[in-house]
Structure formats: C-alpha cells, structure tokens
Steps between C-alpha positions, in 0.01 A plus 500: 500500500775736602683426164188592314466815709866589398419455132186726527699771690781478244250559213318773697797660655427837332150506625562372859730792602270783383219333698735486804578869467137595479434282811772680687356833433136398594635307816706805588215752467249298702741307726737762641232656709402180675664602832220753560244226488667260736416475871752509794670199672201292604582228753158426637317159485129567450422184693698597807346608826649836496362567140150372596490707816617807301217433241241462766600826670521695162167381388332620829685838513578603148869566578825304530592343826856637494600865441627548151678827575675615808594873477770590748479875607786664667413808712671719756274338760198277451290666777519847335204655332720541170575125512134417524407733203783347291389141576131589431620646167677173416191304601279720262749446211489127541120487538470695168615194313184312376616159590590592855225384735630605842759716654617501862751691707619552859261801533202267418551252787763664716694172477855568654640212293457721195761750642876443467709466804641849456155657462593651153342253260166332448332325218185490300354159372293478192284202408403433133180351379528130401637556158726297273868508562562690182248764580645559847839507364408780256321682781819480704698641229256796455499580876886477502515763230258723688726492816812555292682805633350486844819443700323456832293202374626164403288230348519137591278208547432179281350695198779748482771228548358301223478805264873583578601142450332497166688820402831352637447178292464708186815713581693184592390324183632784283819513692553127467448516123752784467752296706435183317471576131863636437660207688275257329591651156873477569478141623265416211767630268757280664273183501316556169819579322363783282320837542206387288457171689532686835210726411255209464452419875405860603271530197332173592493596867335826432239333287429247769473760762264728308281209379466381863419849620233518238365161610502613862312819415228276344498266791481783753154580367377171629694455828711709742872452426786615725748771367778266607433272207678757283833415667481139400387586158799732444764268660369175364401633162847625430681213658295228302547696182874492557500135571292395203689737264837360609397140454333561164765721347777255614317210348418686182853590447623138549242371255595767263867391519380154375240585244518881436268775593167396380175311570677182580698670787188657626301173479770315697529783749118505592491113500763502774539833684143587413365177660718568806372853536141391478559255786699765692231763472230251606703398806555862613147589432372197688718579805382853524141414417497300818514830699145566376383242757567757774203715580732807571494748209864570508586129446215435259601804283873391501402153399263621220758758355789258521317229318377741243850648432657157488251378236541830310882485500484139386257579219702793374826282509310248279342756250662836496862414579525234217339764266782738596770231441353402163494865385853573627660181381877540526456853602428374852883484535543861373677780682729281706878548576714233345569332839121466548475365153757233575323415817164466322666267246645286778164488671328379181747211462485268804810339636611291796755750623271754681495582862163351563588173334820476706300579810247231428759241446674607834167468676402164344836355586419541876122547521443383853747738656375791296139432575578465872699824540243690287202374698685568829580849398137573404362355814753713710394806319132418573535439877417867594180449320378306809494823697301709258255755633233692319332843504235659268581790274423822688578877505824445689655355186448831294789731455552743786391788267152358471239668726334154571840380646547814721142481633536129574826569687346791701202285603736221615742717684301810623149360585362222717508167306252349277242788485495523115539127459286333770329165500159579353261272685161480323209372719148421384331673785408860585772719655324532830402144545621272767661261251736779378578634845588151625718426203691833540567414861637166408725654223619748748641221725704345226874555485658758264189714492588866504127618547155418395310781342129553575271300255395687205154448339506362150135459419223359713648156552875569460774666696871543474756471793840641427783331688851653456765252582785595741757349250588589135211391262694210336678372811460142629314647799252700295438205277433286804253765614302442182478128578411564863206736405383257237505214756266688736159330493200726455123443444520733197716527185848648573749571228842654529634722217770771471852486384624238743208268446546550129866393523409200711248395243745558222746266645224236559373544141846464340553190701166340404543567123867423487480122469292521196724754344804273568318212351399680181856630441660161560242318291532741215883474503492125497231486222680751270838328541342160432334627188819639374738217601287199556654450845337520843837488676627829344186682615528376867871573497431856374251551784759390761786711348268801482405450871877502595574801298200694650590408852844645453349812356262543796782434744697776333207742509465437874862572563491829287160651557368345814826523699572851356828417315605711202263786600742766385602325173132420396351821657222367709379512861461149645181414671612176664277299261410433143187600337237227557412446137860522355587131551197369332539741204864429480435123507268514213720723279831340577354152460376575169824658395709220635287247308535740188877454499466136577278466190778645270767281646298183503364558144862494370604205706194304372572607145845354522379183690226446236781550235670189638756652738570317826354643820814678624603626169138634436531695828843643399355601159194650647698705757758611238217627262304669756747602784614831344141583393330417824776694689462798274122488522530476876731796530270710276195395682649567837577861389144545358327373825792596744451861398217502755771510772503867426145535625423708817250237607660211702259236385560589124877499582470156662310365200760632241792381708357157571393428135835619354684282767285201419560527130888522550512209753286294266715577183835456651467251793197287411555482117872495512552259789196327637333400173785338330615319826151363569451401143830316495396327826154389375621402147216327305256558785497859402253406219273274694120533495222251575402288199158658437644850531788414268252374240293804531791727446639303209195543285554870421877450485483257204314751302763782544832310477784721424834402344750369756762760601841475653734751629649574184169554310267644762378843593428706808221443738 
C-alpha cells in the first residue's frame, strides 16, 4: 500500500505541495488564535466529592464557592477613614464586573483575620458567578487591566493566577521557540548534511504545529481544552517532524545511491521507513491518547493534543515530505560544504567500520556483563524516585513579578493561615439548625483547625461552614483534616470542598485511573510492536526497558527539582515536591517516544534478520544503520522539547527537562547498550510469539514481502 502511495505522490508531486502551502495558510489564519479559546489548567475530577459539593453550593447560591479574586490593598493604616474609602472604592470597582456575584471586605464583617499583622494591609474577596473556566479567565484579564496602574492594589486569587499562568505560557512558548530554532537549524545542517535537507524538518514541524492548532480550534468548540496543550503541540510537533524527516531523508539518500533519484527510491523509502513511521506515530498517539482516560481537563487536553499532533506529523511525513523529496531529487543534497557532501556519501553507503557497528560487536561479545551494569546503573538512578512528593500547581510557582505570586506570599506570611483557602464544608441543612451547630462544634474539636466561621446560609436547606486550617493548605496535616471532617458522621449530607479538598481528591482520582492508563499504554506498545515484528517478546522487553529508563528519569527529577539542586543553573525556586500531574504526563510522553526509537531500531534489525542474517549480525547491522540517525534525532528532539527548561513555570520546566532526559537516556543507554545485550542473550527467542498470534501476523506479511537486504545493500530506518 505504501509503495502505491509513493507512486501516486511521485506522479502528483507538483500538486501536493501547492495544496500543502494553501493548507498552511488556512491553518495559520484560523489556528494561531487558538490560545484565546482555551481554558486554564483544569485539574478537577467532576465525580469527586469536592466537585460535587461545589456544584451543589453554586446551584443554590449562584456564585462560586471559592473567591476568584483577592485584591490586596495597602494603606497607611487599615483603621483610618481614608483606608475604608479606598477599600470601598476597590469593592465597587470589582462589583461593577457583570460576572462578579459577591464582594466582601474587612469593613463588611469586621473580621480581624482580614487585617495584616502590621495593620497596614487588608484584602477584598470577589466571587464569580458559576461560569465556564474560559469566561472567568477572560473576566479576570479584564479586571486585571482595569486595576493596572493602581500601585496600592495587587490582584491575586485563583482566577487571576490562572490568567497570569496562561499569559506566562504564551511568553514561555515564544521564548522556547526562539531558543530552539537556531540551534535546531545548526544541528540539522550537521546531521542532514545540506542546507536544503536541513530546512525540511522545520517546515514539516511548522506545518504539523499549525494543522494541530487548527484542529484544536475546531475541537475547542465542542469541549473545554487546557491552554497547556499548546506546549505539547509545539514541542512534540517539532520533535516528531525532526525524527521522521531524518529517518526518511537518510533512507531516501541510501536508496537513491542504489537506484538513482526517482520513483523507485521513493517507493522503497516509503515501503521501509514509511512503514516504520506509520507504526511509530500510532505508538506515540496511543500512549498519549491514554491520558484521555483521566477526567482532569489538563491531562485530557494534553492526551488529545498529543495524539492529534503525533498522527498529523506521521501523516505529513508519509505524504508531504515524500512529495518534497520527489520534487527536489538530487537537489536535496544542495548547498552543502564538501566535507558534509563526503559525509552524506559515506552515510548512503553502509559499511561495517562505523562506531555503532563496533559498539554493537563489543556489547554482543559480553552481553551479560553489559546488561547487568546497565540495569544496575538505571536502578541506582531510580532509587530517589521512592521518596517522591507531590504538590498541585499554584500561584507560588509564578514568577515573583506576577501579582498573584505576591498576593499569595503576603497572605501566607502576613495574615492568619487559611482564611482565603479554607475547607468549605457544605451541609444540607439550614444555617441555624441544630445539625449545623453540632457539626461545627465537632469540627472545632479536631486537630489543626485554626477557626470555624459562623455558618452561612446558602438557600433554604443548605449552609456553608468555612474551616481555615492551622497549617499550609497542601501540608500533610491539612490533608488529614479533610479526611477527618469527611469521616464525621452526620444525619444530613456533608461535603468538603476548597483547595485542600480538591488536591486530596486530585490525588485519589489520579490513583484510581492510573492502572487503566498503564494497562492501555503497555497493551498498545506490545500490540504495535507485535504487528510490526511478529514477536511478543520484543514488546514485553520494550515495556521493561522503558520502565527502567523512566525510573531513572524520575529519580533524577527528584534529586534536581524536589531536593532543590541546580536551582541557580536552571533558574527555579524549589518547592520540595514535583507537580502532581507531571509524572503521569511524563510517563505517557516518554513511554511513547522511547517506543518510537525502539521501533526504528527493531525495524532495521528485523529487516536484516528477514534477509537471512544471523541474530547477532542482524543486531549489529540494525544498530549501525540507525545508531547515528537515532542519536541525531534524540539530540534534535531534546533541544526542541528541552527548550521548555527556559520557562518561568517550574512544572513546564520539569516537563521539558524530564522528556529531554528520557529521550537522551533511551537513545544512548537503552538503544546503545541494553537492546543489543538483551537481544544477544535471548537469541532466537527474541522472535517468539504463540502459534495463533504468529499465524495471524504472518497473513499480511506474506502479501507485502520486500526484497531481502543486507548491510551492503540496505537503507536507513
């Protein structure tokens, strides 16, 4: 089928590219504005107790349960008449926003907890109506602009923090692209061996990114998507475009060295590299699509966007890139210095003298020792993973210049604890009822309770008790307080909401859905590798190796980000924990990418094996023909995704660093040492599969037999 596609593309090459250009223009016009249509972070499980209690309260009162905006007002003295007038002016300005339902200040309730310890600051809280995340985000941005220039007022709270995070993501994205593209171009020139060829990956990457942005704009009309999906689209789109371009161009050059630049070279390229790219894109898409199992919008959006960009990049590599190569012909090698031309000629003519061939022979000669040392090193690197701690993303992770960060710091340091982030206890009984007063008394007797506010009416049969904890919102003690309140027996409905309860429910939701996600990722990896190689062993082995690699990555992340090492070098403030969703997101992305590189290596090993080469020699041939390409692809990909290390948001920095590290460990250690050593140890058992599965896989393979190849007459991955 891919050979027929190659023939069609070759005949239609002058029509395919104009269509691609028109598509870029349309996708750019409609897709580049997608960020304005995307929602904030989104880490809530709608089925959790905190979400259900929140919904019940909001339905009864017509306002959100937590304050969306906290306006910190600095005065010469809170008890002065001038301070009161200024705070009332801020209240009026906030109340003028149509989506603000309620506003409260110290002067409304005479609550001393709303006055700073030095008596010079107080705050105003504003509650939004129950609107969509995107609507509230836009409202927050408008209110932020209205208060611009008022130096005595700083805005914080969840809505402002989300809006500032969205703005920061856009700025960080632009900075990462400016950082990555020049380096990628220079490395591409080195690895692709000519200026013309080195321009293909960025072109393909830009097309993949714009098409995915366009797709997300359409999808955002039907479901809320998180703005953080744009990060994965940019990094993964560019990275996969680089990978697929490198593998395709390398193979095309090798086939052209045998048969000349023409339809035969293109047919052979798509029959080999094209088939591998198809399996690779499916593997990455399946791994990322597994994140859609999670009910949290952040993870769902990342999974959807990642799956779309993987499939788009794979499709472009199978259609647009071959059309470019067919149109360029020998000009793909144009604008290259002589030393790069010589290197390209050597790459196109396989030999048994390359570094990767010699390395594979070294490993195969002593497979047991190499495997043991490699596994021991990966396990040792993964040991710190056992002490991992988690925290949710919050305003404290914003840059110090952000007003939401400064307000959050002031509330933590200058005011009594927990007043703007209390446990919100929703009770299905009137505020003045005996059930509510008894419950409030029992809550007051629990440990780590700072105070219990008087019950607030929320309709005829509903009330709200606010319980500020005596400890920080996400501390172990505050989380235990959530469980303690939930464990209190009452004759009426009692639900606990608020930031702390939301985080408790987040951890519980992630843990409940994680087994299914792991099963889907592992199953998709085994199935795809079986369909490609006919072996069940290779799929299982890939899962084990990926697990070792990921444990090492997580261990290093704990040492660097949780323990606060390299704070100066990486420019971040340690929080003593990792973001709660990062390991799951990193697992899905890194697992898919690791299998991606495994697919390219195994496809060449299988090709040599099917061509009659002995097992050990097939491994050496496969590593020689893909070693340089996989290494180059890994370096380019790590630059593309590792550019997120320049982000001012620590959870984006963690993600970029973690994925880049996972890619490099996989390319250099797993593919260079562990794969050849284990294949040498297993020998013929590498290709084992149960009889029924073997016969099932053999049916399509008989219909697409390709000519046997050897090292001297084979192409790139």
